C-alpha positions as CSV (number, residue, x, y, z in Angstrom):
1,M,-47.6,-28.6,3.8
2,A,-44.5,-30.8,3.5
3,K,-43.2,-32.3,6.7
4,Q,-39.6,-31.4,7.6
5,V,-37.8,-34.4,9.0
6,P,-35.5,-33.7,11.9
7,V,-32.0,-35.1,11.1
8,K,-28.8,-35.4,13.0
9,C,-25.3,-35.2,11.4
10,A,-22.9,-37.9,12.5
11,E,-20.3,-35.4,13.6
12,P,-20.8,-31.6,14.0
13,L,-18.9,-30.5,10.9
14,S,-16.0,-32.9,11.4
15,A,-13.6,-32.5,8.4
16,T,-12.8,-35.4,6.3
17,M,-10.1,-33.4,4.5
18,D,-8.6,-30.3,6.0
19,T,-8.7,-28.6,2.6
20,M,-12.5,-28.8,2.4
21,K,-14.3,-25.5,3.0
22,R,-16.9,-25.2,5.7
23,Y,-19.9,-25.2,3.3
24,E,-18.5,-28.2,1.5
25,K,-18.2,-30.2,4.8
26,F,-21.8,-29.3,5.6
27,A,-23.0,-30.2,2.1
28,E,-21.2,-33.6,2.3
29,Q,-23.0,-34.4,5.6
30,I,-26.4,-33.6,4.1
31,A,-25.5,-35.7,1.0
32,E,-24.6,-38.6,3.3
33,L,-28.0,-38.4,4.9
34,I,-29.6,-38.5,1.5
35,R,-27.5,-41.5,0.3
36,T,-28.3,-43.5,3.4
37,G,-32.0,-42.8,3.2
38,V,-32.3,-40.8,6.4
39,L,-33.6,-38.0,4.1
40,A,-35.8,-39.8,1.5
41,P,-36.8,-38.5,-1.9
42,G,-39.5,-35.8,-1.6
43,E,-38.7,-35.0,2.0
44,K,-37.8,-31.5,3.0
45,V,-34.3,-30.8,4.2
46,P,-33.7,-28.6,7.2
47,S,-34.6,-24.9,6.5
48,V,-31.7,-22.5,6.3
49,R,-32.7,-21.0,9.6
50,H,-33.1,-24.4,11.3
51,A,-29.8,-25.7,9.9
52,S,-27.9,-22.6,10.9
53,R,-29.1,-22.8,14.5
54,T,-28.8,-26.6,14.8
55,Y,-25.4,-27.1,13.3
56,G,-23.8,-23.9,14.4
57,V,-23.0,-22.5,10.9
58,S,-23.9,-19.2,9.3
59,P,-27.0,-18.9,7.0
60,S,-24.5,-18.0,4.2
61,T,-22.7,-21.4,4.8
62,V,-26.0,-23.2,4.6
63,F,-27.0,-21.4,1.4
64,Q,-23.7,-22.2,-0.2
65,A,-24.1,-25.8,0.8
66,Y,-27.6,-26.1,-0.6
67,Y,-26.5,-24.4,-3.9
68,L,-23.8,-27.1,-4.1
69,L,-26.3,-29.9,-3.5
70,E,-28.5,-28.4,-6.1
71,D,-25.7,-28.5,-8.6
72,R,-25.1,-32.1,-7.7
73,G,-28.7,-33.0,-8.4
74,L,-29.5,-34.1,-4.9
75,I,-31.9,-31.4,-3.8
76,Q,-34.2,-28.9,-5.5
77,A,-35.7,-25.6,-4.4
78,R,-39.5,-25.1,-4.4
79,A,-40.9,-21.6,-4.5
80,R,-41.8,-20.4,-1.0
81,S,-41.5,-23.9,0.4
82,G,-37.7,-24.5,0.9
83,Y,-35.4,-27.2,-0.3
84,F,-36.4,-30.8,-0.9
85,V,-34.6,-34.1,-1.7
86,R,-34.9,-34.5,-5.4
87,E,-37.4,-37.1,-6.6
88,L,-35.3,-38.5,-9.5
89,A,-38.1,-40.6,-10.8
90,R,-41.6,-41.5,-9.7
91,H,-40.8,-45.2,-10.2
92,S,-37.2,-46.5,-10.0
93,L,-35.9,-49.7,-11.4
94,A,-35.2,-52.6,-9.0
95,E,-31.6,-53.8,-8.3
96,P,-30.2,-57.1,-9.8
97,E,-29.3,-60.0,-7.6
98,T,-26.2,-62.1,-7.4
99,S,-25.8,-64.5,-10.3
100,Q,-25.6,-68.0,-8.7
101,Q,-24.8,-70.1,-11.7
102,P,-22.1,-72.7,-10.9
103,T,-18.6,-71.6,-11.2
104,Q,-16.1,-73.6,-13.3
105,T,-12.6,-73.5,-14.6
106,T,-12.4,-72.3,-18.2
107,E,-10.1,-71.1,-20.8
108,V,-10.7,-67.5,-21.8
109,G,-11.5,-66.1,-25.3
110,V,-13.3,-62.8,-25.4
111,S,-10.9,-60.5,-27.2
112,E,-12.8,-60.4,-30.5
113,L,-16.0,-59.3,-28.7
114,V,-14.0,-56.7,-26.8
115,F,-12.3,-55.3,-29.9
116,S,-15.7,-54.8,-31.6
117,V,-16.9,-52.8,-28.6
118,L,-13.7,-50.7,-28.6
119,A,-14.0,-50.1,-32.3
120,S,-17.5,-48.7,-31.8
121,L,-16.1,-45.8,-29.9
122,K,-13.8,-44.5,-32.7
123,D,-16.6,-42.3,-34.2
124,P,-16.7,-39.1,-32.2
125,G,-20.4,-38.8,-33.0
126,T,-21.3,-42.0,-31.2
127,V,-22.9,-41.6,-27.8
128,P,-20.2,-43.2,-25.6
129,F,-22.2,-45.3,-23.2
130,G,-19.8,-48.1,-24.0
131,S,-16.7,-46.2,-23.1
132,A,-14.3,-47.3,-20.3
133,F,-13.4,-43.7,-19.4
134,P,-15.1,-40.5,-18.2
135,S,-15.3,-37.4,-20.4
136,P,-12.0,-35.5,-20.8
137,Q,-14.0,-32.4,-20.0
138,L,-14.0,-33.5,-16.4
139,F,-10.2,-33.5,-16.1
140,P,-7.9,-30.4,-15.4
141,L,-6.1,-30.7,-18.7
142,P,-4.8,-27.1,-18.8
143,R,-3.4,-27.3,-15.3
144,L,-1.7,-30.7,-16.2
145,A,-0.2,-29.1,-19.3
146,R,1.4,-26.4,-17.1
147,S,2.8,-29.1,-14.8
148,M,4.2,-30.9,-17.9
149,A,5.9,-27.7,-19.1
150,H,7.3,-27.1,-15.6
151,A,8.6,-30.7,-15.4
152,L,10.3,-30.6,-18.8
153,R,11.9,-27.3,-17.9
154,D,13.4,-28.5,-14.7
155,M,14.2,-32.1,-15.7
156,Q,17.8,-33.1,-15.0
157,P,19.4,-35.6,-17.5
158,Q,20.7,-37.9,-14.8
159,A,17.1,-38.2,-13.4
160,I,16.0,-39.9,-16.6
161,I,18.4,-42.8,-15.9
162,A,18.1,-42.8,-12.1
163,D,14.3,-43.1,-12.2
164,I,14.1,-45.8,-14.8
165,T,13.1,-48.8,-12.7
166,E,11.0,-48.0,-9.7
167,G,9.9,-44.7,-11.1
168,N,10.1,-41.0,-10.2
169,P,10.9,-40.7,-6.5
170,N,8.8,-37.5,-6.1
171,L,5.8,-39.2,-7.6
172,R,6.3,-42.3,-5.5
173,R,6.4,-40.1,-2.4
174,Q,3.1,-38.4,-3.4
175,I,1.5,-41.7,-3.9
176,A,2.8,-43.0,-0.6
177,L,1.3,-39.9,1.1
178,R,-2.1,-40.7,-0.3
179,Y,-1.9,-44.2,1.0
180,M,-1.0,-42.7,4.4
181,L,-4.1,-40.5,4.3
182,S,-6.2,-43.6,3.8
183,G,-4.6,-45.4,6.7
184,V,-2.0,-47.5,4.9
185,M,1.6,-47.0,5.9
186,L,3.5,-48.0,2.8
187,P,7.3,-48.4,2.5
188,L,8.5,-46.3,-0.5
189,E,10.5,-49.2,-1.8
190,E,7.3,-51.3,-2.2
191,L,6.0,-48.9,-4.9
192,V,6.7,-49.5,-8.6
193,I,5.5,-47.0,-11.2
194,T,4.1,-48.6,-14.3
195,S,2.6,-47.7,-17.7
196,G,-0.9,-47.6,-16.4
197,A,-2.7,-50.0,-14.2
198,M,-3.0,-52.6,-16.9
199,E,0.8,-53.1,-17.0
200,A,0.8,-53.3,-13.2
201,L,-1.9,-56.0,-13.3
202,N,-0.1,-57.9,-16.0
203,L,3.2,-57.8,-14.1
204,C,1.5,-59.1,-11.0
205,L,-0.1,-62.0,-12.8
206,Q,3.2,-62.9,-14.5
207,T,5.0,-62.8,-11.2
208,V,2.8,-65.4,-9.4
209,T,1.5,-67.6,-12.2
210,Q,2.6,-69.9,-15.1
211,P,0.6,-70.7,-18.3
212,G,-2.2,-73.2,-17.4
213,D,-2.6,-72.0,-13.8
214,L,-6.0,-71.2,-12.3
215,V,-6.9,-67.6,-11.3
216,A,-10.0,-66.7,-9.4
217,I,-11.8,-63.7,-10.9
218,E,-15.1,-61.9,-10.5
219,A,-18.3,-62.7,-12.4
220,P,-19.0,-60.4,-14.0
221,A,-15.4,-59.1,-14.4
222,F,-13.8,-56.2,-16.2
223,Y,-13.1,-57.4,-19.7
224,A,-9.5,-56.3,-19.7
225,C,-8.9,-58.8,-16.9
226,L,-10.2,-61.6,-19.2
227,Q,-8.0,-60.4,-22.0
228,V,-4.9,-60.6,-19.8
229,L,-5.8,-64.1,-18.7
230,E,-6.3,-65.0,-22.4
231,R,-2.9,-63.6,-23.3
232,L,-1.1,-65.4,-20.5
233,Q,-2.9,-68.7,-21.2
234,L,-4.4,-68.8,-17.7
235,K,-7.7,-70.4,-16.7
236,A,-10.4,-68.5,-15.0
237,V,-12.4,-69.6,-11.9
238,E,-15.4,-67.3,-11.8
239,I,-16.7,-66.2,-8.4
240,P,-20.2,-64.6,-8.2
241,V,-20.4,-60.9,-7.2
242,H,-23.3,-59.3,-5.3
243,P,-24.2,-55.9,-6.9
244,R,-23.7,-54.1,-3.6
245,E,-21.6,-56.4,-1.3
246,G,-19.0,-57.7,-3.7
247,I,-17.7,-61.3,-4.1
248,D,-19.3,-64.3,-2.5
249,L,-16.7,-65.4,0.1
250,D,-18.5,-68.7,0.7
251,V,-18.1,-69.7,-3.0
252,L,-14.5,-68.5,-2.9
253,A,-13.7,-70.5,0.2
254,E,-15.1,-73.6,-1.4
255,R,-13.1,-73.1,-4.6
256,L,-9.8,-72.4,-2.7
257,S,-10.3,-75.7,-0.8
258,S,-11.1,-77.7,-3.9
259,L,-8.9,-76.2,-6.7
260,P,-5.2,-75.3,-7.0
261,I,-5.9,-71.5,-7.4
262,K,-2.6,-69.6,-7.8
263,A,-3.9,-66.0,-7.5
264,C,-7.1,-63.9,-7.1
265,W,-7.8,-60.8,-9.1
266,F,-10.5,-58.8,-7.5
267,M,-11.9,-55.2,-7.2
268,S,-12.9,-54.8,-3.6
269,S,-14.2,-51.2,-4.1
270,L,-16.4,-49.8,-7.0
271,Q,-16.1,-53.0,-9.0
272,N,-16.3,-52.8,-12.7
273,P,-18.9,-53.4,-14.1
274,L,-21.3,-53.7,-11.1
275,G,-19.9,-50.9,-8.9
276,A,-20.0,-53.2,-5.8
277,S,-18.0,-52.3,-2.7
278,M,-17.2,-54.7,0.0
279,S,-17.5,-53.7,3.6
280,D,-14.4,-53.3,5.8
281,D,-15.4,-56.5,7.6
282,K,-15.8,-58.4,4.4
283,K,-12.4,-57.1,3.1
284,R,-10.8,-58.3,6.3
285,G,-12.5,-61.6,5.9
286,L,-11.2,-61.9,2.3
287,Y,-7.7,-61.2,3.4
288,E,-7.8,-63.7,6.2
289,L,-9.2,-66.4,3.9
290,L,-6.4,-65.8,1.4
291,Q,-3.8,-65.7,4.2
292,R,-4.9,-69.2,5.4
293,H,-4.4,-70.6,1.9
294,Q,-1.4,-68.4,1.1
295,V,-2.9,-67.3,-2.2
296,P,-1.9,-63.8,-3.3
297,L,-4.4,-61.1,-4.1
298,I,-4.1,-58.8,-7.0
299,E,-6.3,-55.9,-5.9
300,D,-7.4,-53.8,-8.8
301,D,-8.3,-50.4,-7.2
302,V,-8.3,-48.0,-10.2
303,Y,-11.6,-46.4,-9.1
304,A,-10.6,-45.8,-5.5
305,E,-10.7,-42.0,-5.7
306,L,-14.2,-41.9,-7.3
307,Y,-16.3,-42.6,-4.2
308,F,-19.4,-40.5,-3.5
309,G,-19.4,-40.7,0.3
310,S,-17.5,-38.7,2.9
311,Q,-14.8,-41.3,3.5
312,P,-12.5,-43.1,1.0
313,P,-13.0,-46.9,1.0
314,K,-10.3,-48.9,2.6
315,P,-8.4,-51.3,0.3
316,V,-7.8,-54.9,1.3
317,K,-4.2,-53.8,1.3
318,S,-4.9,-52.0,4.6
319,F,-5.3,-55.4,6.3
320,D,-2.2,-57.0,4.8
321,R,0.3,-58.1,7.4
322,E,2.4,-60.4,5.2
323,G,2.8,-58.6,1.9
324,L,0.3,-61.0,0.3
325,V,-1.6,-58.2,-1.5
326,M,-0.4,-56.5,-4.7
327,H,-2.4,-53.3,-4.8
328,C,-2.7,-51.7,-8.3
329,G,-3.8,-48.1,-8.9
330,S,-3.8,-45.5,-11.7
331,F,-4.3,-41.9,-12.6
332,S,-6.1,-42.8,-15.9
333,K,-9.6,-42.9,-14.4
334,C,-9.5,-39.9,-12.2
335,L,-6.9,-37.4,-13.5
336,A,-4.9,-38.0,-16.7
337,P,-6.0,-40.9,-19.0
338,G,-3.5,-40.0,-21.7
339,Y,-0.5,-40.1,-19.5
340,R,-0.8,-43.9,-18.9
341,V,0.8,-43.8,-15.5
342,G,-0.1,-46.3,-12.8
343,W,1.6,-48.2,-10.0
344,V,1.7,-51.3,-7.9
345,A,2.3,-51.6,-4.2
346,G,3.7,-55.1,-4.6
347,G,4.2,-56.4,-1.0
348,R,6.5,-59.4,-0.9
349,Y,6.5,-59.5,-4.7
350,S,7.8,-55.9,-5.3
351,E,11.4,-56.9,-6.3
352,Q,10.2,-59.5,-8.7
353,I,7.7,-57.1,-10.3
354,S,10.4,-54.5,-10.7
355,R,12.8,-56.9,-12.4
356,L,10.1,-58.2,-14.7
357,K,9.2,-54.6,-15.7
358,L,12.8,-53.9,-16.4
359,M,12.7,-56.8,-18.9
360,T,9.6,-55.5,-20.7
361,T,8.7,-51.8,-20.9
362,I,11.6,-50.6,-18.6
363,S,9.8,-47.3,-17.7
364,P,6.7,-45.3,-18.2
365,S,7.1,-41.8,-19.7
366,V,9.6,-39.9,-17.5
367,P,8.1,-36.4,-18.3
368,A,4.6,-37.7,-17.5
369,Q,5.7,-39.0,-14.1
370,A,7.4,-35.7,-13.3
371,A,4.3,-33.8,-14.4
372,L,2.0,-35.8,-12.2
373,A,4.3,-35.4,-9.3
374,D,4.2,-31.6,-9.8
375,Y,0.4,-31.6,-10.1
376,L,-0.1,-33.8,-7.0
377,Q,2.1,-31.4,-5.0
378,H,0.9,-28.1,-6.3
379,G,-2.1,-28.5,-8.5
380,G,-5.1,-28.9,-6.1
381,Y,-5.7,-32.7,-6.7
382,D,-8.2,-33.0,-3.8
383,R,-10.2,-30.0,-5.1
384,H,-10.3,-31.6,-8.5
385,L,-11.4,-34.9,-7.1
386,R,-14.3,-33.3,-5.2
387,K,-15.5,-31.6,-8.3
388,L,-15.2,-34.8,-10.3
389,R,-17.1,-36.9,-7.7
390,H,-19.9,-34.3,-7.6
391,A,-20.2,-34.3,-11.4
392,L,-20.3,-38.1,-11.6
393,E,-22.9,-38.3,-8.8
394,A,-25.2,-35.9,-10.6
395,Q,-24.7,-37.7,-13.9
396,Q,-25.5,-41.0,-12.3
397,A,-28.7,-39.6,-11.0
398,S,-29.6,-38.4,-14.5
399,M,-29.0,-41.8,-16.1
400,L,-30.9,-43.6,-13.3
401,A,-33.9,-41.2,-13.7
402,S,-33.8,-41.6,-17.5
403,A,-33.6,-45.4,-17.4
404,A,-36.7,-45.4,-15.1
405,R,-38.6,-43.3,-17.6
406,H,-37.6,-45.1,-20.8
407,F,-36.6,-48.7,-20.1
408,P,-39.0,-51.6,-19.4
409,A,-40.2,-51.6,-15.8
410,S,-38.9,-55.2,-15.4
411,S,-35.3,-54.0,-16.1
412,K,-33.0,-53.9,-13.1
413,V,-30.0,-51.6,-12.5
414,T,-27.3,-51.2,-9.9
415,R,-26.8,-48.2,-7.7
416,P,-23.1,-47.9,-7.0
417,S,-21.7,-45.5,-4.4
418,G,-19.1,-44.2,-6.9
419,G,-17.4,-44.7,-10.2
420,Y,-19.2,-44.0,-13.5
421,F,-20.8,-47.3,-14.6
422,L,-24.3,-48.7,-14.2
423,W,-25.0,-52.4,-14.8
424,F,-28.4,-53.2,-16.4
425,E,-30.2,-56.5,-16.3
426,F,-32.9,-56.5,-19.0
427,P,-35.8,-59.0,-19.5
428,Q,-34.5,-62.5,-20.4
429,Q,-35.5,-62.3,-24.1
430,V,-33.2,-59.4,-24.7
431,D,-30.0,-60.4,-26.6
432,A,-27.3,-58.0,-25.4
433,L,-25.0,-58.7,-28.4
434,R,-27.9,-58.0,-30.8
435,L,-28.8,-54.9,-28.7
436,F,-25.2,-53.7,-29.1
437,Q,-25.5,-54.0,-32.9
438,L,-28.9,-52.3,-33.1
439,A,-27.9,-49.5,-30.8
440,L,-24.6,-48.9,-32.7
441,A,-26.6,-48.6,-35.9
442,Q,-28.4,-45.7,-34.2
443,G,-25.1,-44.1,-33.1
444,I,-25.2,-45.4,-29.5
445,S,-22.4,-47.5,-28.0
446,L,-22.8,-49.8,-25.0
447,A,-20.9,-52.7,-23.4
448,P,-22.8,-55.9,-23.8
449,G,-22.8,-58.4,-20.8
450,P,-21.0,-61.3,-22.5
451,I,-17.7,-59.4,-22.7
452,F,-17.6,-59.4,-18.9
453,S,-17.5,-63.2,-18.6
454,A,-15.0,-65.9,-19.4
455,T,-18.0,-68.2,-20.2
456,R,-19.9,-65.4,-22.1
457,R,-22.7,-65.3,-19.5
458,F,-24.9,-62.2,-18.8
459,G,-26.4,-62.4,-22.3
460,H,-29.3,-60.1,-21.3
461,C,-27.2,-57.5,-19.5
462,A,-25.2,-54.4,-20.4
463,R,-22.9,-51.8,-18.8
464,L,-23.6,-48.1,-19.5
465,N,-21.1,-45.3,-18.8
466,Y,-22.6,-42.1,-17.2
467,G,-19.2,-40.4,-17.0
468,H,-20.0,-37.8,-19.7
469,P,-22.0,-34.6,-19.0
470,W,-25.7,-35.3,-19.4
471,D,-27.3,-33.5,-22.2
472,A,-30.2,-33.7,-24.7
473,Q,-28.2,-36.2,-26.8
474,S,-27.8,-38.5,-23.8
475,E,-31.5,-38.4,-23.0
476,Q,-32.5,-39.1,-26.5
477,A,-30.1,-42.1,-26.6
478,M,-31.8,-43.5,-23.6
479,V,-35.2,-43.1,-25.4
480,V,-33.8,-45.0,-28.4
481,L,-32.3,-47.7,-26.2
482,G,-35.6,-48.2,-24.5
483,R,-37.4,-48.6,-27.8
484,I,-34.9,-51.2,-29.0
485,I,-35.1,-53.1,-25.7
486,D,-38.9,-53.1,-26.0
487,S,-38.6,-54.6,-29.5
488,F,-37.2,-57.9,-28.3
């Protein structure tokens, strides 16, 4: 008979968001126990009767919570035995370690590689493991369309001109409110609405650098970061990233002391491609290090809303006392990819960023801004985000289990606490660029490791996207990938 492990919730049904229903709060607390290993795979979760008595909730609430956890792939029911933490795979793959190759300054040239990966996604029949976005099926597109219609109907002609620089004031207020909910009190005038996060990041770099300057970036880094450096003729200083803990602060400190670095571009939470998230203490340490050297941080935080835990991760921006951090966000990864609306909280650089934007794109789509403002105010954004996070968490579990079944046992994989990417480290003999070509010939896209490095490192690694509903085609694609990897 299975042993039932006694567990204790951190807080007796303390709400993280007032809008969460009681069963959702209870489900989230049980999920946190599973994530942290208090409830291990194969262990029995508290029975409905025990949970009802211990936590002071009704049996109906417990049942609803367990049904939700089943849907998320975290627990499973066994006939006449109760509920158990799901054993995703009998053997799981190990996690990769930090790449400790020496960092160096280098010119960047990865665009051709990146374009070939992006071109592979044009065929709708291709399995989109190489995509940079989650499935459109996960977004509330009909509700957004209603917000767009409402915004167009109510739009005043003078608003089009008035909102042209900083952006729609209602949207800026809604964004500032979300900062406040995460503990960041942000002056409204610091926010500048942009055409997606990429424009925000471009503007930040152009504000604080000149061609030929050195910029500290992560290794591996999101390939769009490398493309921006290439376009602006900037040189990269690669800083190693731990798959769980984020950038190596010791290496960064040494580089800041020995090189004239003009800016840092980092993802402190749910880093792409590794999924690493720095602890609050480490984020504070990063800020204090940059403050001592007076080096600005461009904080790329586009995955901030896609955390799986009960609390949103704090940005480095929350520790900023001098306006040294330019915090960039977007709705493209969590709500409306086609709208191309992002923002930057620019700190001491806000006015320069705003002026630079006025000389380039002038303004993102005015109707799209108004539609997003309407949706954030009336459309149930937090409810959508909870549903999205639950779907992504279940899909991550499916890909991890499938990889353990079909990939070589010596492969390694990250286990991020959010987002929709897994980073795989394959045996050394695997050529990721060749793997990309062979997989594409079989109708499978992936993102090979070299596109994530200014020096084309990570030649035996790849990033896979689990942001699409898991189905038989996904499973078969993993079977095929496993066979190709075995062939090297």
